[in-house]
C-alpha positions as CSV (number, residue, x, y, z in Angstrom):
1,M,12.3,7.1,-9.1
2,K,15.8,6.5,-10.1
3,K,17.2,2.8,-10.3
4,Q,20.5,2.2,-8.9
5,S,22.9,0.3,-11.2
6,S,25.5,-0.9,-8.6
7,G,25.0,-3.4,-5.8
8,P,23.0,-6.6,-5.4
9,P,19.5,-6.7,-6.8
10,A,16.9,-5.5,-4.4
11,K,15.5,-8.5,-2.3
12,Y,11.8,-7.1,-2.1
13,S,10.0,-5.4,-5.0
14,A,8.9,-1.9,-4.8
15,Q,5.1,-3.3,-4.8
16,E,5.8,-5.2,-1.6
17,K,7.4,-2.3,0.3
18,I,4.6,0.0,-0.7
19,A,2.0,-2.5,0.3
20,I,3.5,-3.1,3.7
21,A,4.3,0.7,4.3
22,R,0.7,1.6,3.5
23,Q,-0.8,-0.8,5.5
24,Y,1.4,0.5,8.6
25,L,0.4,4.1,7.8
26,A,-3.2,3.1,8.0
27,G,-2.5,2.5,11.5
28,D,-4.2,-1.1,11.4
29,A,-0.9,-2.8,12.6
30,G,2.4,-2.1,14.3
31,Y,5.8,-2.8,13.2
32,G,6.0,-6.1,15.2
33,Q,2.5,-7.4,14.0
34,L,3.4,-6.7,10.1
35,G,6.6,-8.7,10.7
36,Q,4.8,-11.7,12.0
37,Q,2.3,-11.5,9.4
38,Y,4.6,-11.1,6.6
39,G,7.4,-13.2,8.2
40,L,9.9,-10.4,8.3
41,P,11.9,-8.8,11.0
42,K,10.5,-5.7,12.7
43,R,13.7,-3.7,11.6
44,T,12.6,-4.5,7.8
45,I,9.2,-3.2,8.2
46,I,10.6,0.0,9.8
47,H,13.1,0.2,6.7
48,F,9.9,-0.2,4.2
49,V,8.1,2.5,6.1
50,N,11.2,4.8,5.8
51,W,11.8,3.8,2.3
52,Y,8.2,4.6,1.4
53,R,8.3,8.3,3.1
54,R,11.6,9.0,1.1
55,H,10.2,7.8,-2.0
56,Y,6.6,9.0,-1.8
57,P,6.7,12.0,0.4
58,E,3.3,12.9,-0.6
59,G,2.1,9.4,0.0
60,E,-1.6,8.9,-0.4
61,A,-2.7,11.4,2.1
62,V,-2.3,8.6,4.7
63,A,-1.9,9.8,8.5
64,D,0.9,8.1,10.5
65,K,-0.7,6.2,13.3
66,G,-3.5,8.3,14.1
67,T,-2.1,11.8,13.7
68,A,-4.0,14.1,11.5
69,T,-2.6,15.5,8.4
70,A,-1.6,19.0,8.2
71,A,-4.5,20.0,6.0
72,Q,-7.3,18.5,8.1
73,P,-6.6,18.9,11.9
74,S,-9.8,20.9,12.6
75,A,-11.8,18.7,10.2
76,Q,-10.9,15.4,11.9
77,A,-11.4,16.8,15.4
78,A,-14.8,17.9,14.6
79,A,-15.6,14.7,12.7
80,S,-18.3,12.3,14.5
81,P,-17.3,8.8,15.7
82,A,-19.6,7.6,12.5
83,D,-17.7,9.7,10.0
84,R,-14.3,8.5,11.6
85,A,-15.3,4.9,11.1
86,K,-16.4,5.7,7.4
87,D,-13.1,7.3,6.9
88,K,-11.3,4.3,8.2
89,E,-13.6,2.0,6.2
90,L,-12.7,4.1,2.9
91,E,-9.0,4.0,3.6
92,Q,-9.3,0.0,4.0
93,A,-11.1,-0.1,0.5
94,R,-8.3,2.2,-1.1
95,L,-5.6,0.0,0.5
96,K,-7.3,-3.1,-0.8
97,I,-7.7,-1.7,-4.3
98,A,-4.0,-0.7,-4.2
99,A,-2.9,-4.1,-3.1
100,L,-5.0,-5.9,-5.9
101,E,-3.6,-3.4,-8.4
102,L,0.0,-4.2,-7.3
103,L,-0.9,-7.9,-7.4
104,L,-2.2,-7.7,-10.9
105,A,0.9,-5.8,-12.0
106,N,3.1,-8.4,-10.3
107,A,1.3,-11.3,-11.8
108,K,2.0,-9.9,-15.4
109,E,5.5,-8.7,-14.7
110,E,6.9,-12.0,-13.1
111,L,4.4,-14.7,-14.6
112,G,3.6,-12.9,-18.0
113,I,-0.3,-13.5,-17.2
114,D,-2.5,-10.4,-17.9
115,L,-5.3,-11.1,-15.5
116,V,-7.2,-7.9,-16.6
117,K,-10.4,-8.6,-18.4
118,K,-10.3,-7.4,-21.7
119,S,-13.5,-5.7,-23.3
120,G,-15.0,-7.3,-26.4
121,T,-14.5,-11.0,-25.7
122,K,-14.7,-13.4,-28.5
123,Q,-18.0,-15.4,-28.8
124,S,-17.7,-18.9,-29.8
125,N,-19.2,-19.6,-33.4
126,K,-21.6,-22.7,-32.5
């Protein structure tokens, strides 16, 4: 991804755009609901989703609003309701992991705090 050198600095970070776009693409909330949740205009959420699709055309294999991806149309049609529920649960878990990873990266970048546990912590000499 190329960084533009001209123009004002970005108002929203890439991590914020990605997290919001993925939440929309998971199909859990619409533009309006996400706008209310994050305190953003609906048009901004639409912009984030379009930005995400341009910068990450392969995405995370997330289907858009309930439509099957090209590689899985027949598999999803034959899936039982229990399988679809598990798939949705798995996608939610992946979104949570991605959001937490973005949160950790953002904390390190903006606050200088590394929240990732280090292996081999020191023992106190008592």
